[in-house]
Each structure stands twice: as C-alpha cells, then as structure tokens.
ZALOLUM-680310 format. One record per residue (C-alpha): x, y, z. Coordinates in steps of 0.02 Angstrom, whole numbers, plus 50000, padded with zeros to 5 digits. Example, Ala and Ser with C-alpha at 12.3 -4.5 7.8 and 13.67 -1.06 7.14 Angstrom:
<rodrens>
506154977550390506844994750357
</rodrens>
This chain:
<rodrens>
436585604752773437485619152690436715615752521434945614652600435155631152693435815639852535434605633452402433025627452492432085641152582430855627752657432265617352729433165633252787431665637952892431555619652959433405620153007433115636453099431625629853195432415613453253434125616153321434185599853421433785589053271435035598553167436385594453297436015575553274436015577353087437655586653085438495571253169437855559653035436435552953137434795548553047433505549053192432125536153193430375542553170429605549153329427845545753394426565559453393426655569453558425205563253663425195579653762424735590053611423105590953510423325577853368423345590553232424745600253309425675584353352425545577653176426085594453096427645595653212428035577253174427905580852989429065595353000430305584753092430185570452963430315582252816432015589252879432705571852922432235563752755432845578852658434575580052739434785560952736434225561252550435495575252501436865566552599436565549552520436195542052691434515536052627434345529452448432725532152346431895516952416432325522252593431685539752563430035534552488429715521552619430015532552760428885546052681427565532952654427725526152833427425543552903425875545852794425185528952845425455533953033424635550953006423135544752912422865531353046423015543753183421765555153100420495541653075420625536353257420535554153322419015558053205418095542653268418455545753456417965563953436416205558353388416095543053497417305544053646418015528053712417405518453553418455505453473419065514353315418535500953191417375501053042418305513552936419755509552822420885518952710421465510252548423085519052490423205520752306424555528152192426245530652269425705528652447424975511752402426635506152330427665513952472428425525952344427765542652411428535558652345429425571252455427955583452445426565572552377424765572152418423965555652454422525546752359421605535952479419865527652454418915528252621417755513952662416615510252803415625494952873413885500752932413795487253052415395490753149415705509753128415515518553293414225532053287413075542553389411355536153438410435546753305411745545553172411355535953014412925524952964413185534852804413005551552887414235546153025415485539752904415505555952796415705566452951417155556553015417885557052835417795575852825418615577152996420015565552940420365577252785420245592552897421525585553021422825581652885422575597052769422305611152895423675623752893424385635053030426025643053072426765625453084426265620352914425125605152865425185586652883424635579852703423655584752561422225572952527421435569352361419885557752369419465558652182420015540952138418435533752219417065527952103416115542552017416895556052138415715569452068414135560752144414725548952277415045552552462416885554052516416675538052618415905522852534415015507952609416235493252585414975481452504414385494952382416225497852335416515479552308414985477852200415605492652095417275485952057416585468352018415345474851891415575493151832417325499451857418415505851709420015498451645421085512051715420415507751885421165490451868422865498751839422595510051993422225494852101423905486552055424595498252191423215497152316423535493352500422595493852659423585507952745422655514352893421125512653003420225495453013421585485652918420575470152929419135478952842420335485552707421065468252676419345460652657418955473552525420545470352432420355451952436418545453752368419075463752215420675454252177419795444852027419325462751956421145467951953421995451751906421045443351767421635427251689421165433451514422325445051422421425461851431422055472851289420655484651321421415489751479423095491351388422305502351264421465512851395423155515851480423985520551313422555532351282422885540351451424705543051400424175550551235423005562851332424395567251455425595570851310424285581651221423755590751382425545594151442426305597151275427325611751335428195600151454428665587351321430195594951247431655590451355432505605451435432035619051552430175617151596430185598251563428885588951661429785574551751428145565951794426985568551633428315572451496428705560251353430015548751425429645553451604429085544851766427275541351718427865531951556428955520651663427555516951783426295513751639427585502651545427665491351699425825491751735425375487251553426365471851564425715467851736423895468951676424295458351527425225444151622424835446651811423185437451803424115421051768425705424851861425525431152040427405434752050427085449951934425935458652048427205469152140426475486852182428185495552185428825500652013430615495052038430005477852106428805476351962430215479351831431275467051919429865454151917429495457051737431275454451683431455438951786429895431451707430535436651531429125448251494430285462451464432135462051430433405464151571434145478851472432415487451469432245484551657433955491151695433665506751588432005510851663432585507751839434055519351820432935532551745431675530451881432985533552012433625548651924431935556351891431225553252067432775559852151432715575652048430855576852080431215576952268432555590652249431255601252155429995598652297431225602352435431525620552380429825626852432428835611552488427775612252326427095597952239427985601852077428665589751945429305601951815431075608551798431165627451819431095637351658432155651351724434005648651720434385655051896432995643751972433665628651868435385631851927434795633152106434075615552092435665609052012436685616452158435495609152289435715592352204437625594152218437855594752029438565612152011437305619551891435705617651801436645612951642437395598251733435655592851794435005593251617436515583351551436225570651685434425567951641434455568751455435005551251414433705543751532432265553351446432835547351275432955529651338431245529251418430365537251276431045524351158430585509551268428805516151292428495519851111428965501951073427235497251144426435504450996425805490350875426825488750718426245495050551426035477050496425395462350589425855444050557424335435450479423765417850508424385405250383422675401050323422075418350288423445429450212422125440250129421325446850282422055463850281421575467550105419825460950138419615471950295420275487450209419045484850060417525484550181418015500450268419405497650392420755510650347421715504050501421815486250442423225482750561422185485450715420755475950640421775461350599422555461150773420835460450850420145447050738421735436250768421455438550957419635432650944420155418150839421525413750967420195412551108421005426851213419365429751305418455416151405416925418751292417975413251140418905398751209417755384151172417755375750994415875379550982416205398351015417505399250888416475390550760415015402950794416295416450776416885410750602415075409650545414645427450591416295436450565416045441350382414415450250418414905457250587416505464950509415555471250359414305479850475415695487550579416625493150424415115503850377415165513350541415755531850540417295526650641417615507650602419045506750719418155514250870416705502850841417855487450822418745491650987417025493351073416525475951012418175469251074417845476651246416165468451253416825451751203418125452751342416675454451471415415441551402415355424651498414795416251340414735422651158413965407651073412155414351078412745432051034413645426050876412215414450826410925428150840412025439950737412145426750604410275423950599409895442750609411345452350519410375468850538410725467450728412595468950693412195484650598411185491550744412565487350863413845496950750412595511250735412435512450925414285511850953414595525050820413255537450844412705537651022414145541851146413045539651304412525522351244414305516851196414855522951370413455513051452413955497351359415745499851410415255500951592413925486751584414155474351446412615465251519411625478351430411945467651277410665454851336409235466151291410035469251121410305451151089408515446551120407845462351034406905467451190407845483751178406755488951026405135485151119404195499051196404305500251385402655496151479401555507451579402125513551751401195499651846402055485951739403745494151763403445495451952403065477351967404635472651867405745483651978404975477652139405135459552095406635454252197407285438352271406945431052441408095439352570408425454452467408915469052576408785487452548410475488052454409915474152340408405484252296409415498852252410525488452142409065479652055408175495952017409735503351946410025488451836408295488851764408285507251738409925505851648409275492651535407635501551497408535518251457409775509351352408345500951257407485516951233409145524651165409315509951045407545513350980408065530950940409685527550841408785513050756407365524250698406175511050776405155523750881404635541550874405685552450986404085558751078403655540651121405435537651180405305553351281403735547451366404565530651398406005538551484404715547451598403755531651642405365523051688405895537051804404185537851888404215518951919405955519951990405425533752113403925523752164404945507952204406445516452285405435528852383404365514652453405915504252496406745519652583405165523252681405085505252739406935505052784406845521552877405295516552971406225500953036407215512353141406195527853172404355521253146403105531453061402205547953098400445543653130399135550153006400525556352904401455551552739402805557152618402185564752454403285567652303402865580352162403665579251994403985595951898404755601551735405025588151610404615574151730403035582151779402575583951594403025565651565404345569251432406185566851484407745565151376409145552451409410095566051504408685573951602408815576551789407235574851900406435590751973405575585352129404705593052281404525583252441403005586352554402155578052701400365576952757399685578052934400235587753093401965595553081402105594353271401805575553275403205562653320403625546053244403265530453340404845520253316406225514553430407145530953385405705543253373405925559253275404825575353256403835576053097404875589853019406515581853065405855564153011405345569552843406865580152802408005565552841406855553452752406845564452598408745565552597408775546552601407595545852451408615557952356410215547752392409345531952340408885540452177410595548252139411985539852231412785527152122412975509252180413835493852102412465494251968412995512251920412235529851934410355532951918409715551351908410245568351959408955576352078408545594552081407475600352222407705619452199405875622152148405335618652324404615632952431405935645952463407135636852342408855630752397408685641252554407135633052614406925616152705407025601252596405285595452647403745605852706402025600552757400615600652632399785614852732401435624452725401585621252540399775627852509400095643152620401735647252525400995644952355399505656152401400455669952490402315669952452402705660852293403385670852139402645670851969403945658951896403525646852039401695646651983402395644451805403295628751872401775623351955400825621251795401835605551764401695598651939400965581651977401075569652117402035553252082402195546052256400905545352393399155538152426397755542652316397055554052452398685563552470398825565052281397045572252274397385584152412398945591652334398065591952158396675603052241397975614452308398795616452142397175618752051396665631952176398315641452156398285640651967396515646251948396745661752056396505677351953398125687351937398755703651870399065701751688400475714751672401425709051827401345690951769402045695751603403345707151672403915693751799404035680751665405065691751550406255696151686406455677751735406785672651555408085686251531408925680751694408935662551630409705668251464411115677451555411555662651663411225648051548411655651651369411435639451232412695624851221412825625951037411925630050867410825614650887410215618151067408385615751039408085619751222408995636251253409205644651086408085659451057406445652550998406865635451077405855625551194406165636751348405435651251257403955640551201403675634451375403725651951446402395657251313401315642651361401435645951550401125664751536399615660951430398955648051550399175659451700398435675251621396945666651546396645653051677396565639851539397475624851470398155618551632398865601751595400595595051652400865587851472401195603051367400555594551207398735594551259398985610851353399465619251192398015611451101396805618751224397565635451217397545634651030395755629451025395285644851125396385655451006397535660251145399065652951052399265649050866398855631950814400625630350742401335629750916400805611650936401925606250795403305618050847403325609351017403365592550946404755596150820405825604650955405525590251077405985577350947407585586750904408045588951091407715570551134408685563750987410155575650996410395573251181410875555851131411845557650966412545576050984412495579051170413585594651148412315602551028413645604950897413455599850713413825580750705414785570750573413925568150408413475550550452412665556150614411725569550518411055555950402410425546650553409575561750623408745566050456408165547750443407435547550618406545563850602405835559950432406545574550334407295574050165409065581050202410095589850333409925607050257408035605350252408035600150437409025614650489407975626950385406395619250469407255621150635407695639150610405955643450543405105635050687406165644350814405745660650726403885656850748404135652550926405115669150958403715678750874402405670350987403435673051143403665691551096401795692851067401335684851227402615694951325401935710851252403465714151149404465718351309405645703851289407345711451246407985695151180
</rodrens>
C-alpha cells in the first residue's frame, strides 16, 4: 500500500477515494468481485466497479497475494462481465423487456486467453444473428446490430470523473476499413472458411465466446474450427507470423536495444516473441493434436513441451520470462493507468517503476529482466531456417540446380520442394499427384526462377498448393502448357493486386488453369445472365456471395490479360466497366426484391441508378471506385404498399443504402467495389436519393458548372427503358442549354486548381493527376463540350473525335487520351503507387504498350502531357495558373 501511494499516482487517487476498501486490503483481505450496483445507471456502476477492481488487483499483485495467472484471470473476468452487461443494456435500451440474445462478443487476444493486461484494451469481434436479435419494428437487422454495437462501445469507453470501463478495439474483424462494427454470423463464418489470412488463424487460437449470446458465439467458433486447426502443416501461416515479427522489429527499432526505453511487448526477446513462438508450433502441430490448442501462453508452452514439440528447457525459460515481462508490464501500467509496454527512458521514471516493483531501483529492474530478454531472443531466432537444408538421398544436386536457374536463396527453394515431395499438403498426398508434380517440376521451377523475385513467387505458389483440394489437373496442365507457368510467375511477380487476390482466393486459379482468364469478358447481358444464375433455394446472401465470386474471377482474368500482354489495356478497361455494370444490375435487382418483401413497392415508381466518371464513360481500372447517383421516378409523396409501408423518400433512401452496402460491404467471397455518391445533388450534404423531378430541377437551377461537367459522362445503368429515356432527356436538355463561356471556363479553372491542391499526384508516373494528365485532358474536353454544345458522349474517345472533327480540339488529343488511359490502366495493376517499378516490370510495361524501351515510353509520356497541358491552357484561356 505504501509503495502504491508513493510511486503510482493512479493508485494513490484510488486509495484516497475508497477508504472502506483500503481497510480490508490493509488487513490482508482480497475482496471478491462485486456485482454492478443495480441502483445506478449501468455506465456509472461499471466505472465504479472497475475502479474497485483496479485497486484490489493492483495491491494484491504488489503484495504477491495474487500470482500472474490470478491477476490476469481476475482482470479478464471483469472485462467479460462488463462487456456482457454493456451488450444487455444496449439491447434493452432499444427494445425494453426483450430477451438479450442474438448478439455475441468473441474475445480475441489476451481477453480471449484470459490473460488480460492491467490497463489493456479488449479486441472483440461482435456478431449478430438477424433472426433472433431484438429490434424495433422498423429497424433492419443490420442497422439495429450496428446501433447496439455503437452503444456497447460507448458504455465501455465513455469517460467522466470516475474514469472509464474498458477501451475497445474492433479492428480485428474482417476488413475493418469497410465492414460494419457488428457482422452477421453467417457472413463471418463464410469469410473465415474461404478468405481469411494466415495471421487471422493465429488470432483465433485465443478466441473465446466471452459475452452476450454465448450459444451464438460458440456456434460461430465451432463452425470455423477447421479454418484455425488444419491437419496439413501450414508453413505459409508460420512464414506470415515470422514476417509480422520482422515488421514489428523494424517498426519499433528504437525499442529493440535492451535498456531504458525497451519495449517489453514488441522488443526483440519480448512478450510478443514468446507468444508467437508458442503459436507457430500450435499452428504447425495443433491440427493433428487437439491437446496443443490451449489459448493461454503458459498452458500452450506446457502442452508443447509435454508433446515433445519444444524442449522442456525452452518451455521453462520462456515461462519464466513471460512472468517477469508481464509482471513488469503491469507495474508500468499501474503508475498512470496507461496502456504502455515500454520501460521509461528517464532515469527517475525508471527508478520509480523499480521502487513500485519492490526492487529498489531502475538498475535492479534492468538487471532482473536482462537474462530473460537474451534467452527469449535466442530461442525465437532458432525458428529461422538454417543456411543449409538436408537434401533427399536421391537428389543431392538440387541446391546447385535451383541456384543455376535463378534461386539465389536456394535453401528456401529446396525446403519448399522437399515439402511438396513429402506430400505436406492434401493436394500432394496421393501417388498420382506426386507423379504429376515430378513431371512438371523442372519447367515450373525454371519459370519461377526467371521471375524478378523468385523466392516471393515460389512462396506464392506454395501458398496456393496449400489451399488446392487437388493439384493433379493443375500440374498436368502446366506440363502440357509450360507457358502457363511463366504467366503465373509473371502475375505473382509483377501485379501485387493479383498476387494478393490469389492469396485470398486460390480458387481464382481455376480460371488460370483452363485459360479462361485470357478470354475477353462478354457483353453486359451475358455477364448479367452468368451472375444471376444461382441454385434453387439461394437467398439474398447467396446472391451477394455469388456475384462477388464471379466479379473477382472476371477482374482477375482481365488483370491476367494485362500482364500477359494478351489484350489492349483499353479493351481491358472496357471489360472492367462491363463487369461492374452487370454486378450493379444483378445486385440492385436482388436488393430491390429483398427490400420489397418487407416494405412492398411504391406504386408507379422505381429506383434509377446513374453512373458517372469512369464508370459512366465505360472505362475503369482495376482499382476504380464507382461514381453513382440514385434517383427515383414517380410521386415523392407516395407510400409503399408492403407490410411495413414507408414514404417514397424514406423508402428509396433506405433502399439505396442497401444497394450501396450490397456493392461495397465484403462478404465471405471478399470485397467488391468502393461506392462514391458525392456527385449527387447537393453533394455529401444532400439526401442520398432524390426524385427524377427534383434531380431535373436541381440540374437546371442550382447545379454548379463542375456538376454539369460530371453530367457529360452520366448514363443510366439500372432502371426500366422508360426511366432511362426520361433521365437521358433531362441530361440532354441540361447539357444543351446555352451557357456563359467566360463563367464556364473560370469555374472549371477554379475547380481544377482546387483539385490540384487537395489531390496531388501519387508519383512521377501518375497518368491521372500529373500536370497534363488525364484529369487535365478531361477538363479540357468537358469545357469544350459545354461551351460549344457539341461532342456529348459519355465515352471520351468518340467525344474527343467529334470535337476534333469540328476543330474544337486538336486531333492529337484522341491519341493522347488513349495513351494516358493505357498507362493508367496498366500501372494501376503493376505499379499501383505510381513510382518507377523494377527493371523487370519496366520491360513488361514496354512490351504491353508496344514501345521500344523504357526511356522512349517515358519520353512519349512526357511529350503527351506537354501537349495536353497546352490544350488545357488554350481551352481555359491561359488562366490556369498550374
């Protein structure tokens, strides 16, 4: 108690605020956890209970009345209780007297393994069951779940004079940048079964249903167990975790050298390396030995030692270090209730922690920790593969052979080849599969050896083989068509987005295997028919998954055409757009039908979707988002005719939100598109959907010049023929309206300058945003169209041709547009950062674009931009300061 008061300001305040509790502690009593006071608002009750627990645990820890396991389990138990209480309160606030079911919290990290830190945040994944979650009559399940989730976080994180309950981090859910904070349970199951990353497997070693609907949480964990614990040895996941460690070491390099400032969690030889050492061995062996699946680090080390997977000396050393590190970590966090893991750099602050720990000084603390850091670092580094690998008895020349065909890191290549020959993956276990492997291995390795980064390409192939259900047909096709192996190596080496897609979805190989990836995609009607072709009994979610799968395959195929040089980038760009239009048609129609099942339809009215920007012009890149405007026809004062009727405006705004979610929220089949609706009337400040009459009125009376510029590439892509004709008439009328030439030019120049300030070029190869790039060319075209009432075509290529025929723009602008578009489409795939790529990728770019060499291409690129810049200056009357 004296040390706490003298050396921990946070504990000193807690002692002053809780004299009755202090009296018990002073007598050596460790009080049991107390229930949340039912007479107080739940937030206040939880904050007071947390303050009480914080003092009890801290004093019991400092006094040795609780060991590390006792401390972390008590902290975890409180977190579980608080999270459960917050979920119940949030549900009952929205639906009083409801049974608080249908929403579960899956604890990950240290909460999941009952090892929570003294001042830790929690990392739950929130899941809901749309069929059982209580909600208000007009709430959609997704909307209700997100609102409840936000309230849960608010109850736990809100701060007042009595502190807070818990910090909550929801970023461990799938694709946190685009997914809602609460996920449908079936969608989450599908994601982890088909699209999750190796590090997510490691994260779920410590997963636990902790709060809320525990039956729902256990159902989820049971469903994804095969994802976490695979019978095949998965060295891909091991490599991923090792890579995480390398990134942590690089990022936290200042905390690596042991001494003041050392990071106990992330530093070399620290807590994270103990945890990863255990998890790596669990991932390798836990699929076949359930006894190794213990979530807690200390238990995992004991199990691995008992099974002979690590030595008992290693386990003992790691456990001793873990206790020392975690205990010291708690002392650091007790001082000011901060989530810190680093030893203080200042000597007086370091001494303060040493005194709080009862060690007398900071120097004594450093001396106590030092041998543990050395021991852990050495044990963890032993996971690195040795410089030489034992070779099979029948092929002792393999390392030299692999080095001769391009593998500088022959040891890793040998290791992988031996793994394949040993049948480590299910696809390689049959005699027929290994025979097919031997037949294709020389040409496959030769192709990979010619890649710019042979080791990276080889690791990518290894990851694919680990996921294939059968490899026989794959190997036989590579044997019959050796050039396909070269194409695969090219894709893995030159196109990061495609390599990433293959890592997420090995099933994309199917298109590569049968060469359909190099076939042009069909027209929009053919694509719609393919995407809409489901199975009997398919529900709305199945439709979302099917469309995502097909879109992923088509986009991958189009990217393969680019890197293979099999198609003109312009043709690929149009293919990307056709795929997107077809996806919008199918998903919008499915969403309309699903929405109508609950809310009916608005009589004599329908949803209409306009495409603008690159989608409107029918020329996307691999990375393009979709610029959309949602409209509806008919009477805005009408009401839908369903069981839960809505007014037309409310109806279509909710429907459009659902359509946007269908197009953008990832499901188990992965993400689809990013949607941008800021070009709608009144921009981001306006309603998501307006009536066609309101749209027409806004465009005639209130729209800015830049909005009319955007309208030059608008086209309807969803809606009946009559509705499409009606909006086309409105657009035509607005664009043909005579306008003030000087004002149009001035507005355009101002907008272009504003864009340049807020969105500078990404790099020296940014064909879109550099001066004289595509944006300047587009501005020149749109100003010419509006000021001359000519050349209106959503596709810029024929629009430029018309303007050139009328001598409004130089004829050279057509070729400039095509060159810049080809460069943009290709570089979005092979140099997405717009920086100069490797020499090998430069050669690919030169080959695809049909130029003689890189320098010639760069010179042509620069000359084209100068021409465009001159045309834009001419069109803008020389007022463009850029």
